[in-house]
C-alpha positions as CSV (number, residue, x, y, z in Angstrom):
1,M,-16.6,15.1,1.9
2,M,-14.4,16.6,4.5
3,L,-13.5,14.2,7.2
4,P,-15.9,14.9,10.0
5,D,-15.1,16.0,13.5
6,N,-15.7,13.5,16.2
7,E,-18.9,14.8,17.9
8,N,-19.1,12.1,20.7
9,I,-15.7,12.2,22.3
10,V,-14.8,9.0,23.9
11,P,-12.4,9.1,27.0
12,I,-9.0,7.8,26.4
13,A,-8.4,4.3,27.6
14,G,-7.2,4.0,31.1
15,E,-8.4,7.4,32.0
16,A,-11.4,7.3,34.5
17,P,-13.6,10.1,35.5
18,A,-12.7,11.8,38.8
19,A,-14.5,10.1,41.8
20,T,-16.9,12.2,43.8
21,V,-16.0,12.5,47.5
22,P,-19.0,12.6,49.9
23,E,-19.4,15.6,52.2
24,R,-18.6,15.0,55.8
25,S,-20.5,16.5,58.6
26,D,-19.1,18.4,61.6
27,D,-20.1,15.6,63.9
28,D,-18.1,13.1,61.8
29,T,-15.0,15.3,61.9
30,A,-15.3,15.8,65.5
31,A,-15.7,12.1,66.3
32,D,-12.7,11.2,64.2
33,S,-10.4,13.8,65.8
34,S,-11.2,12.8,69.4
35,P,-8.4,11.1,71.5
36,A,-10.4,7.9,71.9
37,A,-11.0,7.6,68.2
38,V,-7.4,8.2,67.3
39,E,-6.1,5.7,69.8
40,E,-8.6,3.0,68.6
41,K,-7.6,3.7,65.0
42,H,-3.9,3.1,65.7
43,S,-4.5,0.1,67.9
44,Q,-6.2,-1.6,64.9
45,T,-3.5,-0.8,62.4
46,P,-0.8,-3.5,62.1
47,P,2.8,-2.4,62.6
48,R,4.8,-1.6,59.4
49,D,7.9,-3.7,58.6
50,R,10.2,-1.1,57.3
51,T,12.9,-3.6,56.6
52,D,10.6,-5.0,53.7
53,R,11.2,-2.6,50.7
54,T,9.6,-4.9,48.1
55,N,6.6,-2.7,47.4
56,R,8.7,0.4,47.2
57,N,11.2,-1.3,44.8
58,D,8.3,-2.5,42.7
59,R,7.0,1.0,42.4
60,K,10.5,2.4,41.6
61,N,11.0,-0.2,38.7
62,R,7.5,0.6,37.4
63,N,8.4,4.3,37.3
64,E,11.8,3.5,35.5
65,R,10.2,1.4,32.8
66,P,10.7,3.0,29.2
67,Q,7.6,4.4,27.6
68,R,6.0,2.1,25.1
69,R,6.7,3.1,21.5
70,N,3.2,2.3,20.2
71,A,1.2,4.3,22.6
72,R,-2.2,4.4,20.7
73,A,-4.1,5.1,24.0
74,T,-2.5,8.5,24.3
75,A,-2.8,9.4,20.6
76,G,-5.4,11.9,19.3
77,P,-8.6,10.8,17.6
78,K,-8.2,9.0,14.4
79,P,-9.8,10.4,11.1
80,A,-13.1,8.9,10.1
81,I,-13.0,6.0,7.6
82,F,-14.0,6.7,4.0
83,T,-17.7,6.1,3.5
84,R,-17.2,5.7,-0.4
85,V,-14.7,3.3,-1.9
86,V,-13.9,2.8,-5.5
87,A,-11.8,-0.2,-6.8
88,I,-10.6,0.1,-10.5
89,S,-9.2,-2.9,-12.5
90,W,-6.7,-0.9,-14.5
91,S,-5.9,-1.9,-18.1
92,A,-3.1,-1.1,-20.5
93,A,-5.0,-2.4,-23.5
94,R,-5.8,-0.2,-26.6
95,E,-9.0,1.7,-26.6
96,P,-11.9,0.7,-26.7
97,I,-11.1,-1.2,-23.5
98,D,-12.8,-4.4,-22.5
99,D,-11.2,-5.3,-19.2
100,L,-11.3,-1.8,-17.3
101,F,-14.0,-2.0,-14.5
102,W,-15.2,0.4,-11.9
103,A,-16.6,-1.0,-8.7
104,E,-18.1,1.3,-6.1
105,A,-19.7,1.0,-2.7
106,M,-21.0,3.2,0.0
107,V,-21.2,2.7,3.8
108,E,-24.7,3.8,4.9
109,G,-24.9,3.3,8.6
110,D,-24.9,-0.4,9.4
111,W,-25.3,-1.3,5.8
112,T,-22.7,-1.5,3.0
113,V,-24.3,-0.9,-0.4
114,V,-22.6,-1.9,-3.7
115,R,-23.8,0.7,-6.2
116,Y,-21.8,0.1,-9.4
117,L,-19.9,-2.4,-11.3
118,D,-19.4,-0.8,-14.7
119,R,-17.1,-1.4,-17.7
120,I,-15.3,1.7,-18.9
121,R,-14.3,1.9,-22.4
122,S,-11.6,4.7,-22.4
123,R,-9.2,6.2,-19.9
124,K,-10.5,9.6,-20.6
125,E,-13.9,8.5,-19.3
126,L,-12.2,7.1,-16.3
127,L,-10.6,10.4,-15.6
128,E,-13.7,12.4,-15.8
129,R,-15.5,10.0,-13.6
130,I,-12.9,10.2,-10.9
131,L,-13.0,13.9,-11.0
132,D,-16.7,13.9,-10.6
133,L,-16.4,12.4,-7.2
134,K,-16.5,14.8,-4.2
135,H,-15.0,12.4,-1.8
136,G,-13.9,8.8,-1.4
137,L,-11.1,6.3,-1.5
138,V,-10.1,5.4,-5.1
139,A,-7.8,2.4,-5.7
140,L,-6.0,1.9,-9.0
141,D,-4.2,-1.3,-9.9
142,F,-0.8,0.0,-11.1
143,N,2.6,1.0,-9.6
144,F,2.7,4.7,-8.7
145,G,6.5,4.8,-9.2
146,F,9.7,3.1,-10.2
147,P,12.6,1.9,-8.1
148,T,14.9,4.6,-6.8
149,D,17.9,3.5,-8.8
150,F,15.8,4.0,-11.9
151,Y,15.3,7.7,-10.8
152,D,18.9,8.1,-10.4
153,F,19.5,6.7,-13.9
154,L,17.0,9.1,-15.4
155,A,18.4,12.1,-13.5
156,A,21.7,11.6,-15.0
157,S,20.5,11.1,-18.5
158,E,17.3,13.1,-18.7
159,G,16.9,15.3,-15.6
160,V,14.0,13.3,-14.2
161,S,14.8,13.1,-10.4
162,D,11.7,13.3,-8.5
163,W,8.1,11.9,-8.7
164,Q,6.3,14.8,-10.2
165,S,8.9,15.2,-13.0
166,L,8.4,11.5,-13.7
167,L,4.7,12.1,-14.1
168,R,5.2,15.0,-16.4
169,A,7.7,13.1,-18.6
170,A,5.3,10.2,-19.0
171,R,2.4,12.3,-20.0
172,N,4.5,14.5,-22.4
173,D,5.8,11.3,-24.2
174,L,2.2,9.9,-24.6
175,K,0.5,13.0,-25.8
176,K,1.2,12.8,-29.6
177,N,1.1,9.0,-30.0
178,M,0.6,6.5,-27.2
179,E,2.6,3.6,-28.9
180,D,5.5,5.9,-29.7
181,G,5.7,7.2,-26.1
182,L,5.6,3.7,-24.7
183,R,8.4,2.8,-27.2
184,L,10.6,5.7,-25.5
185,W,10.0,4.2,-22.1
186,V,10.9,0.6,-23.3
187,E,14.2,2.1,-24.6
188,R,14.8,3.8,-21.3
189,L,14.2,0.5,-19.4
190,G,16.5,-1.3,-21.9
191,R,19.4,1.2,-21.2
192,Y,18.8,0.9,-17.5
193,R,19.0,-2.8,-17.6
194,E,22.2,-2.7,-19.5
195,S,23.7,-0.1,-17.2
196,R,24.6,-2.8,-14.6
197,L,25.6,-6.2,-16.2
198,D,27.1,-9.2,-14.4
199,S,30.1,-10.1,-16.3
200,S,30.8,-13.1,-14.1
201,M,27.8,-15.0,-15.3
202,P,28.4,-18.7,-15.7
203,R,29.1,-19.5,-19.4
204,G,28.5,-23.3,-19.3
205,K,25.4,-23.1,-21.5
206,L,27.1,-20.8,-24.1
207,Q,30.1,-23.1,-24.2
208,R,27.9,-26.0,-25.3
209,S,26.1,-23.8,-27.9
210,K,26.4,-24.8,-31.6
211,R,25.0,-21.7,-32.9
212,Y,27.2,-20.0,-35.7
213,D,26.6,-16.6,-34.1
214,D,28.2,-17.7,-30.8
215,W,31.6,-18.5,-32.4
216,G,34.1,-16.5,-34.3
217,W,36.0,-17.2,-37.5
218,N,39.0,-18.8,-35.5
219,F,36.8,-20.9,-33.4
220,Q,37.1,-18.4,-30.4
221,Q,33.9,-18.0,-28.4
222,K,32.3,-14.7,-28.8
223,S,31.3,-12.6,-25.7
224,L,27.6,-12.5,-24.8
225,A,25.4,-9.8,-26.4
226,P,24.2,-7.3,-23.7
227,H,20.6,-8.5,-23.9
228,E,22.0,-12.1,-23.2
229,Q,23.9,-11.0,-20.0
230,R,22.4,-11.0,-16.6
231,S,21.5,-7.7,-15.3
232,I,21.7,-6.8,-11.6
233,A,20.0,-3.5,-11.8
234,Q,17.4,-3.0,-9.3
235,R,13.9,-4.2,-10.5
236,F,11.7,-4.1,-7.5
237,R,10.6,-1.2,-5.3
238,R,10.9,-1.3,-1.5
239,T,7.2,-1.9,-1.0
240,D,7.4,-5.0,-3.4
241,Y,10.0,-7.0,-1.3
242,P,7.7,-8.3,1.5
243,L,5.4,-9.8,-1.1
244,R,7.8,-11.3,-3.7
245,N,7.8,-14.7,-2.4
246,A,4.2,-14.8,-1.3
247,A,2.6,-13.1,-4.4
248,G,4.9,-14.7,-7.0
249,E,3.9,-13.9,-10.5
250,N,1.0,-11.7,-9.2
251,L,3.8,-9.1,-8.4
252,M,5.4,-8.8,-11.7
253,S,8.1,-6.2,-11.8
254,T,7.5,-2.9,-13.6
255,M,11.0,-3.1,-14.9
256,Q,10.7,-6.5,-16.6
257,I,11.1,-6.4,-20.4
258,G,11.9,-8.8,-23.0
259,Y,14.2,-8.8,-26.1
260,N,12.7,-9.5,-29.5
261,R,15.2,-11.2,-31.7
262,L,13.3,-10.5,-34.9
263,T,13.0,-6.7,-34.3
264,R,16.3,-6.7,-32.2
265,R,14.9,-4.4,-29.6
266,Y,13.3,-4.5,-26.2
267,E,9.6,-4.8,-25.7
268,F,7.2,-5.1,-22.7
269,N,6.7,-8.7,-24.0
270,G,3.3,-9.2,-22.3
271,N,4.3,-7.3,-19.1
272,I,1.0,-5.5,-18.6
273,R,2.2,-4.0,-15.4
274,G,5.1,-2.1,-17.0
275,R,3.0,-0.9,-19.8
276,G,0.2,-0.1,-17.6
277,T,2.3,1.8,-15.2
278,V,3.5,4.3,-17.8
279,L,-0.1,4.9,-18.9
280,G,-1.1,5.2,-15.2
281,L,1.6,7.8,-14.4
282,A,0.0,10.1,-17.2
283,L,-3.4,9.6,-15.6
284,L,-2.0,10.7,-12.2
285,D,-0.5,13.9,-13.8
286,Q,-3.9,14.7,-15.3
287,L,-5.4,14.4,-11.9
288,L,-2.9,16.7,-10.3
289,E,-3.4,19.1,-13.2
290,A,-7.1,19.5,-12.1
291,D,-5.7,21.4,-9.1
292,R,-8.3,20.2,-6.6
293,K,-7.4,21.0,-3.1
294,D,-9.3,18.1,-1.8
295,L,-7.5,15.5,-3.9
296,A,-4.4,13.6,-2.8
297,I,-2.3,10.9,-4.3
298,W,-1.2,8.7,-1.4
299,P,1.4,8.4,0.0
300,M,3.2,11.2,-1.8
301,M,0.4,13.3,-0.2
302,K,-1.5,12.9,3.0
303,P,-5.1,11.7,2.9
304,R,-7.7,14.3,1.8
305,P,-11.5,13.8,1.1
306,L,-10.7,12.3,-2.3
307,T,-7.6,10.0,-2.0
308,I,-6.1,8.0,-4.7
309,V,-4.2,4.9,-3.6
310,E,-2.2,2.1,-5.3
311,S,-3.7,-1.3,-4.8
312,L,-2.7,-4.9,-5.4
313,P,-5.6,-7.2,-5.9
314,W,-3.6,-10.2,-4.8
315,L,-3.8,-8.8,-1.1
316,F,-7.6,-9.4,-1.2
317,T,-8.0,-12.3,-3.7
318,G,-5.0,-14.4,-3.0
319,G,-4.4,-14.5,-6.7
320,K,-7.3,-16.9,-7.3
321,D,-10.6,-16.5,-9.2
322,L,-13.6,-18.1,-7.8
323,E,-16.0,-20.4,-9.6
324,P,-19.5,-19.4,-9.9
325,A,-20.8,-21.5,-7.1
326,A,-18.0,-20.5,-4.7
327,F,-18.6,-16.9,-5.7
328,A,-22.3,-17.2,-5.0
329,N,-21.6,-18.4,-1.6
330,L,-19.2,-15.5,-0.9
331,I,-21.9,-13.1,-1.9
332,A,-24.4,-14.8,0.3
333,S,-22.1,-14.5,3.3
334,Y,-21.6,-10.9,2.7
335,E,-25.5,-10.3,2.4
336,D,-25.9,-12.1,5.7
337,A,-23.4,-9.6,7.3
338,G,-25.4,-6.5,6.1
339,W,-24.1,-6.0,2.6
340,D,-26.6,-5.0,-0.1
341,I,-25.2,-6.5,-3.4
342,P,-27.7,-6.3,-6.4
343,S,-28.1,-9.5,-8.4
344,A,-27.1,-7.8,-11.6
345,I,-23.7,-7.0,-10.2
346,E,-23.3,-10.5,-8.8
347,G,-24.1,-12.0,-12.3
348,W,-21.7,-9.6,-14.0
349,A,-18.9,-10.6,-11.6
350,E,-19.6,-14.3,-12.3
351,R,-19.1,-13.9,-16.1
352,S,-16.0,-11.9,-16.0
353,T,-12.8,-12.6,-14.0
354,D,-11.7,-8.9,-14.3
355,A,-15.1,-7.7,-12.9
356,Q,-14.9,-10.2,-10.1
357,R,-11.3,-9.1,-9.2
358,A,-12.4,-5.5,-9.0
359,L,-15.4,-6.4,-6.9
360,R,-13.4,-8.6,-4.5
361,T,-10.8,-5.9,-4.2
362,L,-13.5,-3.5,-3.3
363,F,-14.8,-5.8,-0.6
364,G,-11.2,-6.1,0.8
365,I,-10.6,-2.4,1.0
366,L,-14.0,-1.8,2.7
367,K,-13.1,-4.5,5.3
368,T,-9.8,-3.1,5.7
369,E,-11.0,0.5,6.5
370,R,-13.6,-0.9,8.9
371,R,-11.0,-3.0,10.5
372,L,-12.9,-6.2,9.7
373,E,-9.9,-8.1,8.3
374,R,-7.8,-10.2,10.6
375,R,-4.4,-10.2,8.7
376,S,-3.6,-6.7,9.8
377,E,0.0,-6.8,8.7
378,R,-1.3,-6.8,5.1
379,H,-4.6,-5.0,5.7
380,R,-3.8,-1.8,7.4
381,P,-6.3,1.2,7.2
382,I,-5.0,4.3,5.7
383,R,-5.6,6.2,8.9
384,E,-3.2,4.0,10.9
385,Y,0.0,4.8,8.9
386,S,2.6,6.7,10.8
387,E,4.0,10.1,10.0
388,E,7.3,8.7,9.1
389,L,5.7,7.3,5.9
390,Y,5.1,10.8,4.5
391,R,8.6,11.9,5.4
392,D,10.4,8.9,3.9
393,P,12.2,10.2,0.7
394,Q,12.3,6.7,-0.9
395,V,8.5,6.2,-0.4
396,Q,8.0,9.7,-1.9
397,R,9.6,8.5,-5.1
398,E,8.5,4.9,-5.3
399,G,5.1,4.9,-3.7
400,W,3.6,2.2,-1.3
401,I,0.9,-0.6,-1.8
402,Y,-2.3,0.2,0.0
403,G,-2.8,-2.0,3.1
404,L,0.8,-3.1,3.5
405,G,2.4,-2.5,6.8
406,Y,5.3,0.1,6.8
407,R,8.4,0.3,9.0
408,P,11.1,3.1,8.8
409,R,14.3,2.0,7.2
410,E,16.2,2.2,10.5
411,E,13.8,-0.4,12.1
412,A,13.9,-2.6,9.1
413,R,17.7,-2.9,9.1
414,E,17.5,-4.3,12.7
415,T,15.2,-7.1,11.9
416,V,15.7,-7.9,8.1
417,E,18.8,-8.7,6.2
418,A,19.0,-7.4,2.6
419,T,18.9,-10.0,-0.1
420,P,22.0,-10.2,-2.4
421,E,19.9,-8.8,-5.3
422,A,19.1,-5.7,-3.4
423,E,21.7,-4.9,-0.9
424,E,20.7,-1.3,-0.5
425,V,16.9,-1.9,-0.3
426,P,15.9,-4.0,2.8
427,S,12.8,-6.2,2.9
428,L,10.1,-4.6,5.0
429,E,7.1,-6.1,6.6
430,A,5.1,-4.8,9.7
């Protein structure tokens, strides 16, 4: 669906229609210009105090005020909201998948109709279903990119320097065998972790160790192995920092890996977000390969009729799953507000936490696009993002979480101090 043009144009706020001036007859003009009328008019007018320049100074000060930076009243018409929204609970499990859900709703006038809450068994089926859509806002729960430092690391070692080359590399590695391809990415993350190690890490715990492997033959303490040393390599993206303290474990780093002492190699170690990101990047490359002119992956591309965005369910669920009774009350409140939610979908979401998370994410995105959410700093409609977002080179590599407020780097440096762990990447929140 192409974004419709506004047929009913609303006047800009503060701009009133021109007042109509009544026509004056010749008799009125003659009466006003007579000597007696002029003398009577001047006699009724109080004398002006020309020494009082308060009003004049006030007008001068008002004219010299700087123009407001956020002049929304003078901006052009905003694009229409998406009438179809799809929220997908992404999964990195092996196929057939049990926790991959598709939740879809449509806005039909004053009603919001929830149409589907389906379980999808394979990522190929998901790809085909997305491409079957003609329009809509599709939210996927995985990171659309890696930290900028990881790009620089890959550029020096493998020539992967931008976002599209990252997508191609992920897909090419997964083509032959998914597990072998994921192993390659774990090894890359391991080398990246060991590229910046902190040699000044406190050694008190190691000094008290009685393990044989920690001491040499002459009772000299051995140096720490690379996997035991603390890494100061950047693990989070710029869009992750405003939510690190609030979201906690719900915002697990894509770069987080663990070391298996038995196999003596790095593994994702239950980090579903890191494993799911690599699989998701391959899916994004397949979407771009379809070469649809009406499809965009946001924010690397500006919104189009079919727009794919990165979502974080925590923004809409608070990281909590509702009990059946509380969830039933939530559904009842939505139905009272004009939402049509079939009982079968409600029952499915009560039985499965993954289905409930997808459905509540769908609710949150719909409310965000319709401006029904109060917490605007974390629930910003896609139409209200500034042009600077699409020109920011760091965002073009790392991506951005849908709904989270954005500030250019220059504005962020003025208000937020960078943390010691990420001196070059400031914390942002609008």
